[in-house]
N, C-alpha and C positions, 0 to 999 in steps of 0.2 A: 136169247136175251137172258141176262143174269140179274141178280138183285141190285147191282150197282148201276144199271142202265134204266133210263126213263122208258116206260112202256109206250109212250106217245111219240117221242122224237129219237130215242136211241142213245142220247147223250148221257153222260154221267149224271145221276140224280143227287150226288153229294149227300146221301143220307147218312147222317151220323148215328141215328137210332139203330140202324142195322149193323153197325160195326161192333165187333165184340169188345174192342178197347175204347169204345165211345164214352164220353163223359155223361151221356144220357140227355143231351140237349141237341136239338136239330132245328134247322131253319123252319121246318114244317110245323113245329110246335107254336110258331109265332105268326104264321100266315095261313088264313083259312083256305082249305082246298075244297072247292065246291063239288057237290054231288054230280052236277052236270059234267064236270071235267073228269071225275072218277068214272063216270058211266062210259066214257070213251075208251077205257082200257080194254083191250081184247080179252076175252074169256081166259085164254091160255096164260095171261099175265096178271090176272086179278091178284091183288095184294101187293103188287110191285109199287114202289114209290115213284111218283111223278116228280120231275125235276123242278127246281125253283123257277127256272126260265119259262117253262110251260105254264106254271101257275101264274106268274107275273104277267105273261102275255095275255092270259085269259082275263085277268082283272083289268088290264090296260084297255082291252077291247070292250069291256063293259062300261067304261067311263064315257 
């Protein structure tokens, strides 16, 4: 798995903050990523960005 893949689902994480040519804004700056969800990242992939879909599904299931 690389930095462009979500460590939870394997899909693209669409992280703009990790791109060298990024404008310095990313969707993750505007949507809270809960510690509970971050704790599900396997140790080998700690620090990898979770995708917006996984974060949104987490919040939808909390409602």
